C-alpha positions as CSV (number, residue, x, y, z in Angstrom):
1,M,-21.7,-13.0,44.7
2,T,-21.1,-16.1,42.7
3,F,-22.5,-14.4,39.6
4,A,-20.2,-11.4,40.2
5,I,-17.1,-13.7,40.5
6,E,-18.0,-15.6,37.3
7,T,-18.6,-12.3,35.4
8,K,-15.2,-11.0,36.6
9,A,-13.6,-14.2,35.5
10,I,-15.2,-14.2,32.1
11,G,-14.2,-10.5,31.6
12,G,-10.6,-11.2,32.6
13,R,-10.5,-14.1,30.2
14,L,-11.9,-11.9,27.3
15,V,-9.3,-9.2,28.0
16,G,-6.6,-11.8,28.1
17,D,-7.7,-13.4,24.8
18,R,-7.8,-10.0,23.2
19,F,-4.3,-9.2,24.4
20,G,-3.0,-12.5,23.2
21,A,-4.6,-12.1,19.8
22,A,-3.2,-8.6,19.4
23,A,0.3,-9.9,20.5
24,E,0.0,-12.7,18.0
25,L,-0.9,-10.3,15.2
26,V,2.3,-8.3,15.9
27,A,4.7,-11.2,16.7
28,L,4.1,-13.5,13.8
29,P,4.7,-10.9,11.0
30,V,7.8,-9.7,12.9
31,L,9.1,-13.3,13.1
32,A,8.3,-13.7,9.4
33,V,10.5,-10.7,8.6
34,V,13.3,-12.0,10.8
35,V,13.2,-15.4,9.1
36,A,13.2,-13.7,5.7
37,L,16.3,-11.6,6.7
38,I,18.1,-14.8,7.8
39,V,17.3,-16.6,4.6
40,F,18.3,-13.6,2.5
41,G,21.6,-13.4,4.5
42,G,22.3,-17.0,3.7
43,F,21.5,-16.3,0.0
44,V,24.0,-13.4,-0.3
45,A,26.6,-15.4,1.7
46,L,26.7,-17.8,-1.2
47,F,28.1,-15.0,-3.3
48,G,30.8,-14.1,-0.8
49,V,29.0,-11.2,0.9
50,N,29.1,-11.0,4.7
51,P,25.5,-10.9,5.9
52,L,26.4,-8.6,8.8
53,D,27.9,-6.1,6.4
54,L,24.8,-6.4,4.3
55,Y,22.5,-5.5,7.1
56,G,24.7,-2.7,8.3
57,Y,24.7,-1.0,4.9
58,M,21.0,-1.7,4.6
59,Y,20.3,0.1,7.9
60,R,22.6,3.0,6.9
61,G,20.9,3.3,3.5
62,A,17.5,3.3,5.0
63,F,17.7,5.0,8.4
64,G,21.3,5.9,9.1
65,T,21.4,9.5,8.0
66,F,19.0,12.4,7.5
67,F,19.2,12.0,3.8
68,S,18.4,8.3,4.1
69,W,15.3,9.1,6.1
70,Q,14.3,11.6,3.4
71,N,14.7,8.9,0.7
72,T,12.8,6.3,2.8
73,L,9.9,8.6,3.6
74,T,9.6,9.6,-0.1
75,R,9.3,6.0,-1.0
76,A,6.9,5.2,1.8
77,A,4.4,7.8,0.7
78,P,3.0,5.9,-2.3
79,L,3.4,2.6,-0.4
80,I,1.0,3.7,2.3
81,L,-1.6,4.7,-0.2
82,T,-1.3,1.6,-2.5
83,A,-1.4,-0.6,0.6
84,L,-4.8,0.8,1.4
85,C,-6.0,-0.3,-2.0
86,T,-5.5,-3.9,-0.8
87,A,-6.3,-3.4,2.9
88,L,-9.7,-1.8,2.5
89,P,-11.3,-4.4,0.1
90,A,-9.7,-7.1,2.3
91,Q,-12.2,-6.2,5.0
92,L,-14.8,-7.8,2.8
93,G,-12.6,-10.9,2.2
94,M,-11.4,-9.7,-1.2
95,V,-7.8,-10.0,-2.4
96,V,-7.3,-6.9,-4.6
97,I,-3.8,-6.6,-6.2
98,G,-4.6,-3.7,-8.6
99,G,-2.8,-0.9,-6.8
100,E,-0.3,-0.6,-9.6
101,G,-3.0,-0.1,-12.2
102,A,-5.0,2.3,-10.1
103,L,-1.8,4.3,-9.4
104,V,-1.0,4.5,-13.1
105,M,-4.5,5.5,-14.1
106,G,-4.7,8.0,-11.2
107,G,-1.4,9.6,-12.3
108,L,-2.4,9.6,-16.0
109,C,-5.8,11.2,-15.4
110,A,-4.4,13.7,-12.8
111,T,-1.8,14.8,-15.5
112,A,-4.6,15.2,-18.1
113,A,-6.7,17.2,-15.6
114,G,-3.8,19.4,-14.6
115,L,-2.9,20.2,-18.2
116,A,-6.6,21.1,-18.9
117,V,-6.5,23.8,-16.2
118,L,-2.9,24.8,-16.5
119,G,-3.6,28.5,-16.3
120,A,-5.4,28.3,-13.0
121,P,-3.8,29.1,-9.6
122,P,-1.5,26.3,-8.4
123,L,-3.8,25.3,-5.5
124,I,-6.7,24.9,-7.9
125,V,-4.6,22.8,-10.3
126,Q,-3.4,20.6,-7.5
127,L,-7.0,20.1,-6.2
128,V,-8.3,19.3,-9.7
129,M,-5.5,16.8,-10.2
130,A,-6.2,15.1,-6.8
131,I,-9.9,14.8,-7.5
132,A,-9.2,13.4,-11.0
133,G,-6.6,11.0,-9.8
134,M,-8.8,9.7,-7.0
135,L,-11.9,9.3,-9.2
136,A,-9.8,7.5,-11.9
137,G,-8.2,5.1,-9.4
138,G,-11.5,4.6,-7.5
139,L,-13.5,3.7,-10.6
140,W,-10.7,1.5,-11.9
141,I,-10.9,-0.8,-8.8
142,A,-14.7,-0.4,-8.4
143,F,-15.0,-1.9,-11.9
144,A,-13.2,-5.0,-10.6
145,G,-15.5,-5.0,-7.5
146,A,-18.6,-4.8,-9.8
147,L,-17.2,-7.8,-11.8
148,R,-16.8,-9.7,-8.6
149,H,-20.2,-9.0,-7.2
150,Y,-22.5,-9.0,-10.2
151,R,-20.7,-11.5,-12.5
152,G,-18.7,-13.6,-10.1
153,V,-15.3,-12.7,-11.7
154,N,-12.4,-13.4,-9.3
155,E,-11.1,-10.0,-8.2
156,T,-7.5,-11.1,-7.9
157,I,-7.3,-12.2,-11.5
158,S,-9.3,-9.2,-12.8
159,T,-7.2,-6.6,-10.9
160,L,-4.0,-8.3,-12.0
161,L,-5.0,-8.0,-15.6
162,L,-6.2,-4.5,-15.2
163,N,-2.7,-3.6,-14.1
164,Y,-1.4,-4.5,-17.5
165,I,-4.2,-2.7,-19.3
166,A,-3.5,0.5,-17.3
167,I,0.2,0.3,-18.2
168,A,-0.7,-0.3,-21.9
169,I,-3.0,2.8,-21.8
170,L,-0.2,4.8,-20.2
171,N,2.3,3.8,-22.9
172,H,-0.2,4.4,-25.7
173,L,-1.1,7.9,-24.6
174,V,2.4,9.2,-23.6
175,E,3.7,7.9,-27.0
176,G,0.7,9.3,-28.8
177,A,-1.9,11.9,-28.0
178,M,-0.3,13.3,-24.8
179,R,3.3,13.1,-25.9
180,D,5.5,16.2,-25.6
181,P,7.5,16.5,-28.9
182,A,10.4,17.7,-26.9
183,S,10.7,14.4,-25.1
184,L,12.9,12.6,-27.6
185,N,14.7,9.9,-25.7
186,K,11.9,9.0,-23.3
187,P,8.3,9.6,-24.4
188,S,6.5,11.8,-21.8
189,S,3.5,14.0,-21.6
190,Y,3.6,17.7,-21.4
191,S,4.8,19.1,-18.0
192,I,2.3,20.4,-15.5
193,G,4.8,23.2,-14.7
194,D,7.1,23.8,-11.7
195,Q,4.6,26.2,-10.2
196,N,2.0,23.5,-9.9
197,M,4.3,21.0,-8.1
198,I,3.7,20.0,-4.5
199,G,6.3,21.5,-2.3
200,L,8.3,20.0,0.6
201,I,7.4,19.8,4.2
202,P,9.5,22.5,6.0
203,W,12.5,21.2,8.0
204,L,11.9,17.7,6.7
205,G,12.7,17.9,3.0
206,V,10.0,15.3,2.1
207,H,7.1,16.1,-0.1
208,W,3.6,16.4,1.3
209,G,2.6,13.1,-0.1
210,I,3.8,11.3,3.1
211,L,1.3,13.4,5.1
212,F,-1.5,12.6,2.6
213,G,-0.7,8.9,3.2
214,V,-0.7,9.2,7.0
215,I,-4.1,11.1,6.9
216,A,-5.6,8.5,4.5
217,A,-4.5,5.6,6.7
218,V,-5.9,7.2,9.9
219,L,-9.2,8.0,8.2
220,A,-9.4,4.4,6.8
221,Y,-8.8,3.0,10.3
222,L,-11.6,5.1,11.7
223,L,-13.9,4.1,8.9
224,V,-13.2,0.4,9.3
225,F,-13.1,0.1,13.1
226,H,-15.2,3.0,14.3
227,T,-18.2,3.2,12.0
228,T,-21.3,1.1,11.3
229,F,-20.2,1.0,7.6
230,G,-16.8,-0.6,8.6
231,L,-18.6,-3.0,10.9
232,G,-20.9,-4.0,8.1
233,A,-17.9,-4.6,5.8
234,R,-16.1,-6.7,8.3
235,I,-19.3,-8.8,9.0
236,S,-19.7,-9.3,5.3
237,G,-16.0,-10.4,5.0
238,G,-16.4,-12.8,7.9
239,N,-19.6,-14.5,6.9
240,L,-21.2,-13.4,3.6
241,R,-24.3,-15.6,4.1
242,A,-25.0,-14.1,7.5
243,A,-24.5,-10.6,6.2
244,K,-27.2,-11.2,3.5
245,V,-29.5,-12.8,6.1
246,V,-29.4,-9.7,8.3
247,G,-30.0,-7.5,5.3
248,L,-26.6,-5.8,4.8
249,P,-26.2,-4.2,1.4
250,V,-23.2,-6.4,0.4
251,G,-23.1,-5.1,-3.2
252,K,-22.9,-1.4,-2.1
253,L,-20.2,-2.3,0.5
254,V,-18.1,-4.1,-2.1
255,L,-18.3,-1.2,-4.6
256,A,-17.7,1.4,-1.9
257,M,-14.7,-0.3,-0.3
258,C,-13.2,-1.0,-3.8
259,F,-13.7,2.6,-4.8
260,L,-12.1,4.0,-1.6
261,G,-9.1,1.6,-1.9
262,G,-8.7,2.6,-5.6
263,A,-9.0,6.3,-4.8
264,C,-6.1,6.0,-2.3
265,A,-3.9,4.4,-5.0
266,G,-5.1,7.0,-7.5
267,L,-4.0,9.7,-5.1
268,A,-0.6,8.0,-4.9
269,G,-0.4,8.4,-8.7
270,M,-1.3,12.1,-8.5
271,V,1.4,12.6,-5.8
272,E,4.0,10.9,-8.0
273,I,3.2,13.3,-10.8
274,A,2.8,16.5,-8.7
275,A,5.6,15.8,-6.3
276,V,8.2,13.7,-8.2
277,Q,7.8,13.2,-12.0
278,E,6.2,16.5,-13.1
279,R,4.9,14.7,-16.2
280,A,3.4,11.3,-17.1
281,N,5.8,8.7,-18.4
282,A,6.9,5.1,-17.9
283,N,8.5,5.9,-14.6
284,M,5.0,5.9,-13.0
285,A,4.9,2.1,-13.2
286,A,7.7,1.7,-10.7
287,G,6.3,-1.2,-8.7
288,Y,4.8,0.8,-5.8
289,G,1.5,-0.9,-6.3
290,Y,3.0,-4.4,-6.1
291,T,5.0,-3.5,-3.0
292,G,1.9,-2.1,-1.5
293,I,0.4,-5.6,-1.5
294,L,3.2,-6.8,0.6
295,V,2.7,-3.8,3.0
296,A,-1.0,-4.6,3.4
297,F,-0.3,-8.3,4.1
298,L,2.5,-7.6,6.5
299,A,0.2,-5.1,8.3
300,R,-2.5,-7.7,8.5
301,Q,-4.8,-5.4,6.5
302,N,-4.8,-2.9,9.4
303,P,-4.7,0.6,7.9
304,L,-2.8,2.1,10.8
305,A,-0.2,-0.6,10.7
306,C,0.4,0.2,7.0
307,I,2.3,3.3,8.1
308,P,5.2,1.7,9.9
309,V,5.4,-1.2,7.5
310,A,5.5,1.1,4.5
311,I,8.3,3.0,6.1
312,L,10.2,-0.3,6.7
313,L,9.8,-1.5,3.2
314,G,10.5,2.0,1.8
315,G,13.8,1.9,3.7
316,I,14.6,-1.5,2.3
317,G,14.0,-0.1,-1.2
318,A,16.0,3.0,-0.5
319,S,19.0,1.0,0.6
320,G,19.4,-0.8,-2.8
321,G,21.7,1.9,-4.2
322,L,24.1,1.7,-1.3
323,L,24.2,-2.1,-1.4
324,Q,25.1,-1.8,-5.1
325,R,27.9,0.7,-4.5
326,R,29.5,-0.9,-1.4
327,L,28.9,-4.6,-1.8
328,G,28.5,-4.9,-5.6
329,L,25.1,-6.4,-5.3
330,P,22.5,-5.6,-8.0
331,D,20.2,-2.7,-7.2
332,A,17.3,-5.1,-7.6
333,S,18.6,-7.5,-4.9
334,V,16.2,-5.7,-2.5
335,L,13.4,-7.0,-4.6
336,V,14.6,-10.5,-3.8
337,L,14.4,-9.7,-0.1
338,Q,10.9,-8.3,-0.6
339,G,9.8,-11.5,-2.3
340,I,11.2,-13.7,0.5
341,I,9.4,-11.5,3.1
342,F,6.2,-11.9,1.1
343,I,6.5,-15.7,1.1
344,A,7.4,-15.8,4.8
345,V,4.4,-13.7,5.7
346,L,2.1,-15.9,3.7
347,A,3.6,-19.0,5.3
348,S,3.1,-17.4,8.8
349,D,-0.6,-17.4,8.3
350,T,-0.7,-21.1,8.9
351,F,0.6,-20.6,12.4
352,Y,-2.1,-18.3,13.8
353,G,-3.8,-19.8,16.8
354,R,-1.2,-22.6,17.2
355,F,1.0,-21.0,19.9
356,K,-0.3,-21.6,23.4
357,I,1.7,-18.6,24.6
358,F,-0.8,-16.3,22.9
359,Q,-3.8,-18.1,24.4
360,T,-5.2,-17.2,27.8
361,N,-7.3,-20.0,29.4
362,S,-7.1,-19.0,33.0
363,A,-9.3,-16.4,34.8
């Protein structure tokens, strides 16, 4: 009987600890966002703008109308996918910030592949574009993973530099070999054609890219938390030496996770071409990859949590135009808010495990 009571007590304590840890993972990022909003409100107040008006217009521009929701979800689609480019390698303890480069390379290769099969049925063209985009983005980030594992090159630095290389390749090709002579003012590639564009979800008015992002996030969550592959990746991220001792294939895990993360960002590039741009040009480098880093960190590298966080940050980005029209703030002022949120989230990491309210010591 004593053993049964002790077992029950230990089980209750474990359940309480798990609940407290889960609550802490949600509460601290939320508090970080609140603090960032307060700081940003004080910042705009220095320029004579009422913070309450600011937040009211921000809400209206992000979620206040059906059109606002459409704009928000359209922006959230690539953010979910580029966030996975950071969140998946993070399971191995890697800090990959190459979502922008993978998106650009994915979009560029998807465009080239689409133009190569332009006469095929639209579904075939879209499928070829998706495969090409995912392969390009996956190999782009897997290259950084290989540098990390085999040569000891820091993945944060390598993926950051690869972003600039990808943008340079984009500019070189759309101004050279892939340029459409009809694009005079803004160099662009040839169009993939209206018939090959991804349509809109009925009754929602948002392209199918948002559904691709949600499906990718769900599959990534299942992979990380419900497969032996994901368990091996998390063990390697928690203790690399122990992972090697028990015989886990760390190199293969690094390459696989980097490839999958890059493939998600490459798919985002394909979606931007096939659902928004119709052709490759400088608009592809719109900063979605960099914002995706913030999404991943705010979501605590949880693929499922990337969905609501991407919608939140997509809404903040969508509200920039309304803030400019109504309050006279620069459209880029929302980037300042995103930067403050990023700093607040990073600072909040130092508080994990320090609040007794999230710790359960009693049976």
